[in-house]
N, CA, C and O of each residue as an XYZ file, in Angstrom:
216
protein
N     156.043   -166.408     53.207
C     156.050   -164.965     53.068
C     157.137   -164.502     52.098
O     156.871   -163.710     51.194
N     158.364   -165.000     52.287
C     159.469   -164.601     51.415
C     159.843   -165.721     50.455
O     160.941   -165.713     49.898
N     158.952   -166.680     50.252
C     159.238   -167.847     49.430
C     159.569   -167.517     47.989
O     160.449   -168.145     47.399
N     158.885   -166.548     47.412
C     159.128   -166.227     46.005
C     159.869   -164.898     45.838
O     159.743   -164.244     44.803
N     160.635   -164.501     46.846
C     161.352   -163.229     46.794
C     162.429   -163.228     45.721
O     162.667   -162.198     45.091
N     163.081   -164.360     45.502
C     164.177   -164.434     44.550
C     163.766   -165.083     43.239
O     164.572   -165.766     42.608
N     162.534   -164.880     42.826
C     162.047   -165.424     41.566
C     161.548   -164.303     40.670
O     160.996   -163.310     41.145
N     161.745   -164.470     39.379
C     161.176   -163.598     38.357
C     161.419   -162.119     38.557
O     162.558   -161.691     38.748
N     160.352   -161.333     38.513
C     160.486   -159.871     38.557
C     161.068   -159.361     39.874
O     161.706   -158.309     39.903
N     160.855   -160.096     40.958
C     161.408   -159.653     42.241
C     162.927   -159.619     42.192
O     163.550   -158.688     42.704
N     163.521   -160.632     41.578
C     164.972   -160.700     41.478
C     165.503   -159.547     40.641
O     166.525   -158.952     40.985
N     164.829   -159.226     39.558
C     165.260   -158.104     38.718
C     165.200   -156.786     39.485
O     166.100   -155.957     39.356
N     164.174   -156.589     40.263
C     164.049   -155.364     41.053
C     165.156   -155.293     42.099
O     165.728   -154.227     42.324
N     165.460   -156.413     42.734
C     166.535   -156.432     43.726
C     167.875   -156.110     43.090
O     168.645   -155.320     43.636
N     168.163   -156.711     41.942
C     169.424   -156.452     41.243
C     169.510   -154.988     40.818
O     170.560   -154.363     40.963
N     168.429   -154.445     40.301
C     168.408   -153.040     39.894
C     168.652   -152.119     41.091
O     169.400   -151.146     40.990
N     168.020   -152.429     42.220
C     168.196   -151.607     43.415
C     169.644   -151.648     43.897
O     170.188   -150.625     44.315
N     170.267   -152.817     43.842
C     171.671   -152.937     44.254
C     172.565   -152.115     43.331
O     173.474   -151.428     43.797
N     172.310   -152.183     42.022
C     173.104   -151.397     41.079
C     172.949   -149.904     41.316
O     173.923   -149.155     41.234
N     171.738   -149.470     41.609
C     171.499   -148.043     41.851
C     172.174   -147.600     43.151
O     172.784   -146.532     43.204
N     172.065   -148.413     44.186
C     172.620   -148.027     45.479
C     174.144   -148.036     45.508
O     174.756   -147.120     46.058
N     174.759   -149.048     44.929
C     176.200   -149.206     45.049
C     176.981   -148.809     43.795
O     178.190   -148.593     43.878
N     176.343   -148.712     42.671
C     177.041   -148.378     41.441
C     177.652   -149.601     40.793
O     177.867   -150.625     41.442
N     177.929   -149.484     39.511
C     178.408   -150.648     38.754
C     179.858   -151.001     39.080
O     180.286   -152.120     38.797
N     180.622   -150.088     39.664
C     182.018   -150.394     39.983
C     182.154   -151.105     41.324
O     183.085   -151.889     41.507
N     181.266   -150.854     42.245
C     181.373   -151.452     43.574
C     180.790   -152.853     43.642
O     181.203   -153.648     44.486
N     179.846   -153.173     42.779
C     179.184   -154.479     42.843
C     180.174   -155.631     42.627
O     180.134   -156.588     43.400
N     181.061   -155.598     41.621
C     182.018   -156.709     41.481
C     182.952   -156.848     42.686
O     183.294   -157.961     43.086
N     183.364   -155.706     43.264
C     184.213   -155.762     44.443
C     183.465   -156.396     45.606
O     184.026   -157.204     46.347
N     182.203   -156.031     45.762
C     181.376   -156.582     46.824
C     181.181   -158.082     46.643
O     181.299   -158.846     47.601
N     180.886   -158.502     45.422
C     180.669   -159.923     45.153
C     181.959   -160.723     45.360
O     181.920   -161.849     45.855
N     183.091   -160.147     44.985
C     184.366   -160.821     45.196
C     184.620   -161.010     46.685
O     185.022   -162.090     47.117
N     184.391   -159.979     47.456
C     184.559   -160.083     48.907
C     183.597   -161.082     49.517
O     183.957   -161.829     50.427
N     182.376   -161.096     49.015
C     181.376   -162.040     49.504
C     181.804   -163.475     49.188
O     181.667   -164.364     50.028
N     182.317   -163.698     47.991
C     182.788   -165.032     47.602
C     183.947   -165.494     48.465
O     184.002   -166.657     48.864
N     184.875   -164.589     48.756
C     186.009   -164.939     49.617
C     185.533   -165.252     51.030
O     186.043   -166.168     51.676
N     184.565   -164.495     51.500
C     184.021   -164.737     52.832
C     183.338   -166.094     52.922
O     183.506   -166.813     53.907
N     182.571   -166.442     51.900
C     181.892   -167.743     51.875
C     182.921   -168.874     51.814
O     182.764   -169.901     52.473
N     183.972   -168.675     51.021
C     185.025   -169.684     50.910
C     185.712   -169.903     52.260
O     185.957   -171.043     52.653
N     186.020   -168.820     52.965
C     186.644   -168.938     54.280
C     185.707   -169.604     55.283
O     186.148   -170.394     56.117
N     184.420   -169.287     55.203
C     183.437   -169.899     56.100
C     183.362   -171.398     55.873
O     183.347   -172.169     56.833
N     183.315   -171.824     54.614
C     183.268   -173.255     54.311
C     184.538   -173.954     54.779
O     184.493   -175.078     55.280
N     185.683   -173.269     54.609
C     186.953   -173.838     55.049
C     186.963   -174.015     56.567
O     187.421   -175.041     57.070
N     186.467   -173.035     57.284
C     186.400   -173.132     58.744
C     185.435   -174.223     59.175
O     185.714   -174.957     60.124
N     184.301   -174.340     58.490
C     183.327   -175.381     58.836
C     183.909   -176.773     58.615
O     183.703   -177.669     59.434
N     184.635   -176.959     57.515
C     185.230   -178.274     57.279
C     186.328   -178.561     58.300
O     186.528   -179.712     58.688
N     187.035   -177.531     58.734
C     188.035   -177.714     59.777
C     187.402   -178.133     61.095
O     187.928   -178.995     61.799
N     186.287   -177.528     61.420
C     185.575   -177.897     62.649
C     185.036   -179.318     62.552
O     185.099   -180.073     63.522
N     184.509   -179.685     61.389
C     183.997   -181.045     61.209
C     185.113   -182.067     61.347
O     184.908   -183.136     61.922
N     186.310   -181.745     60.815
C     187.448   -182.654     60.947
C     187.846   -182.827     62.410
O     188.171   -183.931     62.847
N     187.819   -181.728     63.162
C     188.157   -181.803     64.578
C     187.138   -182.649     65.360
O     187.507   -183.401     66.262
N     185.884   -182.518     65.010
C     184.845   -183.286     65.698
C     184.986   -184.773     65.393
O     184.787   -185.610     66.274
N     185.331   -185.106     64.142
C     185.484   -186.516     63.754
C     186.661   -187.166     64.466
O     186.643   -188.370     64.722
N     187.684   -186.380     64.787
C     188.858   -186.925     65.483
C     188.469   -187.150     66.913
O     189.287   -187.607     67.711
C-alpha cells in the first residue's frame, strides 16, 4: 500500500508540502533536531547491546 510512497513524484509532493507547512527556515532546524535524535537513539541502542553482551 505504501511501498512506493517515497519514490518519484510522491517524494516531491511530500517535500513541497513540508516546505509549505513549516517554511524554509524551520525545515533545517527540524532536520537537525531529527538527526540529533536519531544519533542519540543509535547511541542508546548500542549501549543496550553492550549491556546484553556482558
